[in-house]
C-alpha positions in Angstrom: -1.9 40.7 -15.3 -5.6 41.5 -15.9 -7.9 40.1 -13.3 -11.0 42.3 -13.4 -11.5 44.6 -16.4 -12.8 41.8 -18.7 -15.2 40.7 -16.0 -16.8 44.2 -16.1 -17.4 43.6 -19.8 -18.9 40.3 -19.0 -21.3 42.0 -16.5 -22.3 44.6 -19.1 -22.7 41.8 -21.7 -24.8 39.8 -19.4 -27.0 42.7 -18.3 -27.8 43.8 -21.8 -27.8 40.6 -23.7 -29.2 37.9 -21.4 -32.9 37.7 -21.6 -34.7 35.8 -18.9 -38.1 34.4 -19.6 -40.8 35.7 -17.4 -42.6 33.0 -15.4 -46.1 33.0 -14.4 -45.3 31.2 -11.1 -45.3 33.9 -8.4 -43.1 31.8 -6.1 -40.4 31.5 -8.8 -40.7 35.3 -9.5 -40.2 36.0 -5.8 -37.1 33.7 -5.6 -35.7 35.3 -8.8 -36.2 38.7 -7.4 -34.5 37.9 -4.2 -31.6 36.2 -6.1 -31.2 39.2 -8.3 -31.1 41.5 -5.2 -28.3 39.4 -3.6 -26.4 39.2 -6.9 -26.5 43.0 -7.5 -25.5 43.7 -3.9 -22.6 41.2 -4.4 -21.5 43.1 -7.5 -21.7 46.4 -5.7 -19.5 45.1 -2.8 -17.1 43.5 -5.3 -16.6 46.8 -7.1 -15.9 48.4 -3.7 -13.4 45.6 -2.9 -15.5 44.3 0.0 -14.7 40.8 -1.1 -15.8 38.9 2.0 -19.2 40.5 1.9 -19.4 40.0 -1.8 -18.5 36.3 -1.4 -21.4 35.7 1.1 -23.9 37.5 -1.1 -22.8 35.6 -4.2 -23.3 32.3 -2.4 -26.8 33.4 -1.2 -27.7 34.4 -4.8 -26.3 31.2 -6.2 -28.3 29.0 -3.8 -31.5 30.7 -4.9 -30.6 30.5 -8.6 -30.0 26.8 -8.2 -33.6 26.4 -6.9 -35.0 27.9 -10.2 -32.2 26.2 -12.2 -31.0 29.5 -13.9 -27.7 28.1 -15.4 -26.6 31.4 -16.9 -26.6 33.3 -13.6 -25.1 30.3 -11.8 -22.2 30.2 -14.3 -21.7 33.9 -13.9 -21.7 33.7 -10.1 -19.3 30.7 -10.0 -16.8 32.7 -12.1 -17.1 35.7 -9.7 -16.6 33.5 -6.7 -13.5 32.0 -8.4 -12.2 35.5 -8.9 -12.7 36.3 -5.2 -10.7 33.1 -4.3 -7.9 34.4 -6.5 -8.0 37.8 -4.9 -7.5 36.1 -1.5 -4.6 34.1 -2.9 -6.5 30.8 -3.0 -5.6 29.7 -6.6 -6.2 26.0 -6.0 -9.6 26.9 -4.5 -10.3 29.0 -7.6 -9.6 26.1 -9.9 -11.9 23.9 -7.8 -14.7 26.4 -8.1 -14.4 26.6 -11.9 -14.5 22.8 -12.0 -17.7 22.8 -10.0 -19.2 25.3 -12.5 -18.5 23.2 -15.6 -21.9 21.4 -15.6 -23.6 24.8 -15.8 -21.3 26.5 -18.2 -22.2 26.5 -21.9 -19.7 27.4 -24.6 -19.5 31.1 -25.1 -18.8 34.1 -23.0 -18.9 32.2 -19.7 -16.8 29.3 -21.0 -14.2 31.9 -22.2 -14.3 33.6 -18.8 -13.8 30.3 -17.0 -10.8 29.4 -19.1 -9.3 32.9 -18.6 -9.8 32.4 -14.8 -8.0 29.0 -15.0 -5.2 30.7 -16.8 -4.9 33.4 -14.1 -4.7 30.7 -11.4 -2.1 28.7 -13.3 -0.1 31.8 -13.9 0.0 32.6 -10.2 0.9 29.0 -9.4 3.9 29.4 -11.9 2.3 26.8 -14.2 3.1 29.1 -17.2 2.5 26.6 -20.1 -0.9 25.6 -18.6 -1.8 29.2 -18.2 -1.0 30.0 -21.9 -3.1 26.9 -22.9 -6.2 28.3 -21.1 -5.6 31.9 -22.3 -5.6 30.7 -25.9 -8.8 28.8 -25.3 -10.4 31.9 -23.8 -9.3 34.1 -26.6 -10.8 31.7 -29.2 -14.1 31.5 -27.4 -14.6 35.3 -27.0 -16.4 36.6 -30.0 -16.1 40.3 -29.0 -12.7 41.6 -30.1 -12.6 43.9 -27.0 -13.2 40.9 -24.7 -10.5 38.9 -26.6 -7.9 41.5 -25.5 -8.1 40.3 -21.8 -6.8 36.7 -22.3 -4.4 37.8 -25.1 -2.8 40.4 -22.9 -2.6 38.0 -20.0 -0.8 35.5 -22.4 1.7 38.3 -23.3 2.4 38.9 -19.6 3.2 35.2 -19.1 5.5 35.3 -22.0 7.2 38.3 -20.4 7.6 36.3 -17.2 9.2 33.5 -19.3 11.5 36.1 -20.8 10.0 35.3 -24.3 9.9 38.9 -25.2 9.8 38.2 -28.9 6.4 36.6 -28.4 5.1 39.1 -25.8 5.9 42.3 -27.7 4.1 41.5 -31.0 0.9 40.5 -29.1 0.8 43.7 -27.0 1.7 45.9 -29.9 -1.0 44.4 -32.0 -3.6 44.8 -29.2 -2.5 48.5 -28.8 -2.9 49.1 -32.5 -6.3 47.5 -32.6 -7.6 49.9 -30.0 -7.1 52.6 -32.5 -9.7 51.1 -34.8 -13.0 52.8 -34.8 -14.9 49.7 -33.7 -12.9 49.3 -30.5 -12.1 52.9 -29.8 -15.7 53.7 -29.2 -16.2 50.8 -26.7 -12.7 50.9 -25.1 -12.1 52.6 -21.7 -9.0 54.6 -20.8 -7.7 51.8 -18.6 -7.7 49.4 -21.5 -5.1 51.5 -23.2 -3.1 52.3 -20.1 -2.6 48.7 -19.1 -1.5 47.8 -22.7 1.0 50.7 -22.7 2.4 49.7 -19.3 2.8 46.0 -20.1 4.2 46.7 -23.6 6.7 49.3 -22.1 7.7 46.8 -19.4 8.3 44.1 -22.0 10.4 46.5 -24.1 12.4 47.5 -21.1 13.1 43.9 -20.1 14.1 43.2 -23.7 16.8 45.9 -23.6 14.9 48.7 -25.3 14.9 50.8 -22.1 14.1 54.3 -23.5 11.2 53.1 -25.6 10.0 51.0 -22.7 10.3 53.9 -20.2 8.2 56.3 -22.4 5.4 53.7 -22.9 5.3 52.9 -19.1 5.3 56.6 -18.3 2.5 57.3 -20.8 0.4 54.4 -19.3 0.9 55.8 -15.8 -0.1 59.3 -16.8 -3.4 58.0 -18.3 -4.1 56.1 -15.0 -3.4 59.2 -13.0 -5.6 61.4 -15.2 -8.4 58.9 -14.9 -7.8 58.3 -11.1 -7.2 54.7 -11.7 -5.5 54.1 -8.4 -5.5 50.3 -8.6 -3.9 50.3 -12.1 -1.3 52.9 -11.0 0.1 50.3 -8.6 1.4 48.1 -11.4 2.9 51.2 -13.2 4.8 52.3 -10.1 6.1 48.8 -9.5 7.3 48.5 -13.2 9.0 52.0 -12.9 10.6 51.0 -9.6 12.1 48.0 -11.4 13.2 50.2 -14.3 15.0 52.7 -11.9 16.5 50.0 -9.7 19.6 49.8 -11.9 19.7 53.5 -12.8 18.5 55.7 -10.0 17.9 53.9 -6.6 16.3 57.0 -5.2 13.6 57.2 -7.9 13.2 53.4 -7.6 12.4 53.9 -3.9 10.0 56.8 -4.7 8.0 54.7 -7.1 8.1 51.6 -4.8 6.8 53.8 -2.0 4.0 55.2 -4.2 3.0 51.6 -5.1 3.1 50.7 -1.4 0.9 53.7 -0.4 -1.7 53.0 -3.2 -1.8 49.3 -2.4 -2.2 50.0 1.3 -5.1 52.4 0.5 -6.8 49.7 -1.6 -5.7 46.9 0.7 -3.9 45.1 -2.1 -1.7 42.8 -0.1 0.3 41.1 -2.9 1.2 44.5 -4.4 2.2 45.8 -0.9 4.5 42.9 -0.5 6.0 43.4 -3.9 6.7 47.1 -3.2 8.3 46.2 0.1 10.5 43.6 -1.6 11.8 46.3 -4.0 12.5 48.7 -1.1 14.3 46.0 0.8 16.3 44.9 -2.3 17.3 48.5 -3.0 18.6 48.8 0.5 18.9 52.6 0.0 17.0 53.9 3.0 17.5 54.0 6.8 14.1 52.4 7.0 15.2 49.2 5.3 15.0 47.3 8.6 11.5 48.7 9.2 10.4 47.6 5.7 11.8 44.1 6.3 9.9 43.9 9.6 6.7 45.1 7.8 7.2 42.6 5.0 7.4 39.6 7.4 4.6 40.9 9.6 2.3 41.5 6.5 3.3 38.2 5.0 2.5 36.3 8.2 -0.8 38.2 8.5 -2.0 37.5 5.0 -1.2 33.8 5.4 -3.5 33.7 8.4 -6.2 35.8 6.7 -6.1 33.6 3.6 -6.2 30.4 5.7 -9.2 31.9 7.5 -10.8 32.7 4.1 -10.3 29.1 3.0 -11.9 27.8 6.2 -14.8 30.3 5.9 -15.4 29.5 2.2 -15.4 25.7 3.0 -18.0 26.3 5.6 -20.1 28.4 3.3 -20.0 25.7 0.6 -21.0 23.1 3.2 -23.9 25.2 4.4 -25.1 25.9 0.9 -25.2 22.2 0.0 -27.2 21.5 3.2 -29.7 24.3 2.5 -30.6 22.8 -0.9 -32.8 20.3 0.8 -34.7 23.0 2.7 -37.2 25.7 1.9 -34.6 28.2 0.7 -36.5 31.4 0.9 -38.2 30.8 4.3 -35.0 29.6 5.9 -33.0 32.5 4.7 -35.5 35.1 5.8 -35.7 33.5 9.3 -32.0 33.3 9.6 -31.5 36.9 8.5 -34.1 38.2 11.0 -32.7 36.2 13.8 -29.2 37.3 13.0 -30.2 40.9 12.8 -31.9 40.7 16.2 -29.0 38.8 17.8 -26.5 41.2 16.4 -28.5 44.2 17.7 -28.8 42.5 21.1 -25.2 41.5 21.3 -24.1 44.9 20.0 -26.2 46.6 22.7 -24.8 44.4 25.5 -21.2 44.8 24.2 -21.6 48.5 23.9 -22.9 48.8 27.5 -20.1 46.6 28.8 -17.4 48.5 26.9 -18.8 51.9 27.9 -19.0 50.8 31.6 -15.5 49.4 31.4 -14.1 52.6 29.9 -15.9 54.8 32.5 -14.4 52.7 35.3 -11.0 52.6 33.7 -11.0 56.4 33.2 -12.1 56.9 36.8 -9.4 54.6 38.2 -6.7 56.3 36.1 -7.8 59.7 37.2 -7.8 58.6 40.9 -4.5 56.9 40.4 -2.7 59.9 38.9 -4.4 62.3 41.3 -3.2 60.2 44.3 0.2 59.8 42.7 0.6 63.6 42.2 -0.7 64.2 45.8 1.9 61.8 47.1 4.7 63.5 45.2 3.5 66.9 46.4 3.3 65.7 50.0 6.7 64.1 49.8 8.2 67.2 48.3 6.7 69.4 50.9 7.7 67.0 53.7 11.3 66.8 52.4 11.5 70.6 52.1 10.2 71.1 55.7 12.6 68.5 57.0 15.5 70.1 55.1 14.7 73.6 56.5 14.4 72.2 60.0 17.7 70.3 59.7 19.4 73.4 58.3 18.1 75.6 61.1 19.2 72.9 63.6 22.6 72.2 62.1 23.6 75.7 61.0 21.8 78.1 63.3 20.9 76.4 66.6 24.5 75.8 67.7 25.6 79.2 66.5 22.8 80.9 68.5 23.7 78.8 71.6 27.3 79.8 71.2 26.4 83.5 71.0 24.2 83.2 74.1 27.1 81.5 76.0 29.5 84.1 74.7 27.2 87.0 75.8 26.8 85.4 79.3 30.5 84.8 79.8 32.1 87.9 78.3 31.9 91.5 79.5 29.9 93.3 76.8 31.3 96.7 77.9 34.6 95.8 76.3 34.7 97.1 72.7 36.4 94.1 71.2 33.9 91.8 72.8 31.0 93.8 71.6 32.4 93.8 68.0 32.9 90.1 68.2 29.3 89.6 69.4 28.0 91.8 66.6 30.0 89.9 64.0 28.6 86.6 65.2 25.0 88.0 65.1 25.6 89.4 61.6 26.8 86.0 60.5 23.7 84.4 61.9 21.5 87.0 60.2 23.2 86.3 56.9 22.5 82.6 57.3 18.9 83.3 58.1 18.6 85.5 55.0 20.1 82.7 52.9 17.6 80.1 54.2 14.8 82.7 53.6 16.1 83.4 50.1 16.1 79.7 49.3 12.5 79.2 50.4 10.8 82.5 49.8 8.2 83.1 47.0 9.4 83.4 43.5 8.7 86.2 41.0 7.3 84.4 38.0 6.5 87.6 36.1 8.7 89.9 33.9 11.5 89.8 36.5 11.8 86.0 36.5 15.2 85.9 34.6 16.5 88.7 36.9 15.6 86.7 40.0 17.3 83.6 38.6 20.4 85.6 37.9 20.3 87.2 41.3 19.9 83.8 43.0 22.8 82.2 41.0 25.0 85.2 41.5 24.9 84.6 45.3 27.0 81.5 44.7 29.6 83.3 42.5 32.8 83.9 44.4 36.5 84.6 43.6 37.1 80.8 43.8 33.9 79.8 41.9 32.7 81.0 38.5 29.0 80.5 37.6 28.3 80.8 33.9 24.7 80.9 32.5 23.9 80.8 28.8 20.7 81.2 26.8 18.6 82.2 29.8 17.2 85.4 28.1 16.7 83.5 24.8 13.9 81.3 26.3 10.4 82.6 25.7 9.4 82.6 29.4 6.0 84.0 28.6 5.1 80.5 27.2 6.2 78.7 30.4 3.6 78.4 33.1 4.2 79.7 36.6 4.4 76.2 38.1 7.2 75.3 35.7 9.1 78.5 36.5 8.8 77.9 40.2 10.0 74.3 39.7 13.0 75.5 37.6 14.0 78.0 40.2 13.9 75.5 43.0 15.8 72.9 41.0 18.6 75.4 40.4 18.7 76.2 44.1 18.9 72.5 44.9 21.8 72.2 42.4 23.6 75.2 43.8 23.3 74.1 47.4 24.5 70.6 46.5 27.4 72.1 44.5 28.4 74.3 47.4 28.2 71.6 50.0 29.7 68.6 48.1 31.4 69.3 44.8 34.1 72.0 45.6 33.7 73.1 42.0 35.5 76.1 40.6 33.5 76.3 37.3 29.7 75.7 36.9 28.0 76.0 33.5 24.2 76.1 33.2 22.7 76.1 29.7 19.0 76.6 28.8 17.4 75.3 25.6 13.9 75.1 24.3 11.8 74.0 21.4 8.0 74.2 20.7 7.2 71.4 23.1 9.8 71.3 25.9 12.5 73.1 27.8 15.7 71.6 28.9 18.4 72.6 31.4 22.0 71.3 31.2 24.1 71.6 34.3 27.8 70.6 34.7 30.6 71.5 37.0 34.2 70.4 37.5 33.8 69.4 41.1 34.9 66.2 42.7 31.8 64.3 41.7 30.6 61.1 43.5 29.3 57.6 43.0 26.1 57.8 41.0 24.3 55.6 43.6 25.0 58.4 46.2 23.5 61.2 44.2 20.1 61.1 45.8 21.6 60.9 49.3 23.6 64.0 48.6 20.5 66.2 48.8 19.0 65.9 45.3 15.9 63.9 46.3 13.8 67.0 46.3 15.0 67.9 42.8 14.0 64.4 41.6 10.5 64.8 43.2 10.0 68.2 41.6 10.9 67.0 38.1 8.6 64.0 38.4 5.8 66.2 39.7 5.7 68.2 36.4 6.1 65.1 34.1 9.8 65.9 33.5 12.8 63.7 33.1 16.4 63.9 34.1 19.7 62.1 33.5 22.7 62.3 35.8 26.3 61.6 34.9 28.9 61.6 37.6 32.0 59.7 38.9 34.5 60.5 41.6 36.9 63.2 40.5 35.1 63.6 37.1 32.7 66.4 37.9 28.9 66.3 37.9 26.5 66.6 35.0 22.7 66.6 34.9 20.3 67.0 31.9 16.8 68.0 32.8 13.9 68.1 30.3 10.2 69.0 30.9 7.2 69.9 28.8 6.6 73.7 28.5 3.0 73.4 29.7 2.1 71.1 32.6 -1.3 69.7 33.5 -0.5 69.2 37.2 -1.8 72.0 39.4 0.8 72.2 42.2 0.5 75.0 44.7 3.7 77.0 45.2 4.0 75.9 48.8 4.7 72.4 47.5 7.4 73.7 45.2 9.6 75.0 48.1 
């Protein structure tokens, strides 16, 4: 369906053929100059598809032309306003605008354009017979053969929608042939041929002549691509998507997606919805549910936008009618000046408020995360100190007391007693070394993997097998020191927890990494426990350490079913935690 190309011809025709008589009255000249300025600005914004801005400018221009009773320009502007209503989906509003324009429209190019616009509105409202009636009137009223092509082609499109291909194809074929004539070839634009090729090809395809239709549609698309006719290519992609829907669903989806992307770029809502309908109907993508949601969201959104447009256009019409009784030029100048000053004032106030709000928000967030991280660091440090104190008390204090009591009560001169005392002292020394090893500083340099292996090997016994995989495959040079310390302490926590609670015979630790994160997978075949008891079993520090570096973890465990934990953390951390808080 053609909505805009013939209007561009009307614009050119108007600019080069309409001769306005110069008036001696300077006031009329001033109004005419201002009206022309608004009209040209409206045309400029219309071509850029800034339709709301164009709508306002056209109404301002129309109000000024009504003061000087310039019926030609009033007719032209009414037709353009009706076109904007159509582009916003307000086809009844478009017909109402054309009806308002009838007193100003004289038979000729504007009358033909008005009938063509009425035909477009009726076509979109599915009043096909009425649409054909108006298209025929428009074609008869256009005297330029090139301008006649618009309504005739629109008529053929309606016949295609009615499945009257025997009527549509001859019209389109005749129009395409006429473009080859010298008279039209010199005035025609590439898009004139491309739209004919596309519509003719689509009609052939629908009439069962699929190969011929496909080649014509493809030729039309290529012309549009070569001439960077993005808007025109949307219709080509939609037709090809329809063509492939019964032959190659994948290609149908590709063309529908191209139509969707182009219509999104140009904000062509109806075409976006049509492309989404094809994608949903094909149901050949894992994104079908996503397309369905987009369709309903977009449909609801455009209904609201178009309702808002109707309300806005009604208000503009009311204001325009009211302004006819006032001094148009002075009132508009005053309103524009006040609006500019008010906008500048409000914009300045809003900018200051938004800036202040953002500064305060950023400050609050920085303080919040800083305090949060300090709390985590403090809690980790406190828990570590408490754990060390408890371990010294539970594991060493009683043993030291027993050794003192043993030394006081037994004769140290006896060899067997001395050996027994030395054995007890050696056992205490080993325990002290173990506590020291768990909490000493960590080598985060080139020997990091060696220190990890050495730490884990301390828990490897004849009854327990510790298996580590992929440790050397990690690019540890990309991991910051804080993360290395955290990983080492987490593994110590897991080993201590395993030794004290799980009674596992097999422990498997696997390291993995990608460009953004590193993950550690731990599992054993121990006795497990209730998931709610995990933190109580000595893993609170592990949880705090992971959270402190923006990591995540997931624990799976049940009684008699072993213990599993998956830990993931980003390779680089933004939190500067001192090593003493990582103990």
